[in-house]
N, C-alpha and C positions, 0 to 999 in steps of 0.2 A: 452718240450713234454707234452701233456695232459695226465692226469691220466684217463684211460679208463676202468671202471669196465666192466666185461663181460655181466652184465645184464643191459638192458635198464631201465630207471627210469621214472616212471609216478608220477607226483605230483598232488595232489588234493587240491583245495581251493574253497570254496563254491561259491564265487562271484568274481568280479573284485577287485584287490588290487592296481590298478595303481594310484589311488588318493594319496596313501601313507599318509592318514589322521589319522592313528592310529598305535599303536605298532604292531598289527597283520599284517597290510598291509606292513609295513616296513620290518618286519621279513620275510614274504613270498617273498618280492622283493629280499632281500639279499640272501635268500636260493636259489632262482632260479638262481641268478647271480653266486653263488658259484657252483651249480650243472652244469651249462653250461660250466664252466671253467674246470670241472673235469670228465665229463661224455661224452661219444660219442653220446648217444641218450637220449633226454629228451623230455617228453610230459607233457603239463599242461592240466588237465581236470577240468572243472568247470561247474556250472549251469548258463545258459544264463540269466534266468529270476529271479535272486536274487532280493528280494524286495528293498534292499538299494543300492546295488552295481551291477547293471546289466551289462552284456557285450553288450553294444551298438555297433553299427557299427564303431563309432569313436574310442571307446576303443579297439576294435579288431585291427584296423589299428595302433593304438599306440603300442599295444603289439607286433605286427609284426615288427615294427621299432625298439623297444627296445630289443626284444629277437628274432633276425632273425633265430637263430638255433633251436628254440623250436617250436614244433607243438602244436597248440591250438585246443583242442577238446571240443565242447560245446554241452550240452543237456539242455532241459527244465526239471525242477523239477516239475513233475506233481502232482496233488492231490493224485493220487494212490501211488506214491512214498513216499509222506509225511505221508500217513496213514501207509504204511509198516514200515517206520522209527519209528513211535509211537509204533507199535506192537513189533518190535524188542527191543526197549528200555524197554518196560514193561516186556517182557519175560526175558531179561538179568538182570533186577533188581530182579526179582523173582527167576529165575533159572540160575544163572551165569555159572553153569557147562555146560549149553547148548550152550555157546558162539560159540564153533567151528562149530556148525551146523547152529545156527540162523544167524550169520553174512554172511553166504553164500546165504541166501534167496534172490531171485530176481524176478522181473516181466519181463518175456521175451519180452513183447510188449513195455516196457518202456526203456528209456535211451539207444537208439541204438548206440550212439557214445561210451558209456562206454562198452557195450557188444562187440563191434568190437575191442576195445582196449584189452579187456581180451582175446579174441580169437586170436588176432594178436601177442601180446607180452606175450606169455605163461610163460616166465621166468622173467617177470619184477619185479623190486623192487619198491614198492609204498611208497611215502612219503605223509602222510595224515596229514592235518592241524587239530589239536585237536582230542580228542578221539571220539567226536560225528560223525566224518567223517565215521567211520566204519558202522554205521547204516544208515547214509544219502545216502550212495552209493548203487547202485543196485546189491549188492552182492560182497563180497571180501573174499578171502580164508585166513585161518589162516596162520601165519608164512610167509606172503609175504610182510608185511608192517612195516614201521617205523612211529611211531606217533611223530609229531612235535608239541609241546605244550608249553604254558607258563601259565598254570593254573592248579590247582587241581579242577576238575570238581564239585565234591560234595560240596566243600567249597564255590566255586563261586556261585553255585545254592542257597546255604543257605543264603549267603549275599544278592544276588539279589532279592530273593523272601521273605526275612525276615522270614525264617523258621529255627527251631532249627537244628543244625548239627546232633543231635541224633534222629531227627524225622524220620519217616518211609520213607518219600519221599527222604530226603537227603541220608539216608543209602542205599536205593535202587539205587540211582545214584552212590554211592561209589561202591556197589557190581558190577554194570554194568561196571563202569570205570575200576576196577581192572581186571575183566574178559577179557575185550577187550585188555588191555595192556599185560596181561599174555599170550595172544595168538599172540602177535606181535614179530617181530624180534628185535626191540629195541624201546626205548623211548628217545627223545631228549628234554631236559628241559632247559629253559633260566635262571632259578633261581636256585641258589645253595640250598636254603631251600626246594624247590619243588623236586629237584633231590634227596636230602637226604630222604624226605618223601617217594618217590616212591621206592627208594632202600630198605627201610624197608618193604614196602607193597608188592612188587612184588616177584615172585619166581626167576626164572633164567633169566628173560628178562633183557638184559643189559640196563643201564640207562646212558645217556651221559649228562654231564653238558656243555652246549655250550652257553656262554653269547653273542657271536657274531660269525658270519661265516667268520673267518679269516683263510686262508689256513695254516699258521704255527701252528695254534692251533688245527683245526678240521680235516684237510685232512687225516692224518694217521688213526684216530679213525673211521671216517665214512667209509673209504675204507675197513677196516678190520672188522667193526662191533664188536669192542671190547670196553668196557666202559672206559671212562676217569674219573678220580676222582679229586675233588677240594681239 
């Protein structure tokens, strides 16, 4: 018998992951496989016009064949949405206490697929890929989402941009990152080191260490939203 949470699950990934050409793709593919085996209602939301991994017609057909029980909802990420994301990120870095309000900001005329999902599935649990998803989306309410990540955002930014982790830009990223995570239902980390870091930094947000989506390991914890410890 399937484990069927009472809440529908909406998964967000910014572009297509069907190529499975990197760890993020594979992680999302396995997460979706796991959720479809344990949830009655699963939706994948994504941006059709991702610059590197767009949802072409061929990829949409592939997805329907590989995940026949999952509804795929696509929007175009417009220039206006990208500008709103930048504004949210700046404000969260400067004023992290405003996170519960800022993350709900949306453009009513943009992302109609997302707007319909929010209005249709009012009790949904959202699985969001990386902490950046909260500002990329056209509005998301606090305490409705689980962040699925395998990076510490501010440390990744520091290495990629070759800036000091104590610099203002990196610290603003850290402030934004912690604010977003503190307003979620849970964080899922792939690395034990990252899980330990987030447990030290976060308040009451449960942190799950999930190296792989294997039902004997993860199923009870995700269903109950209680943290597992390594």
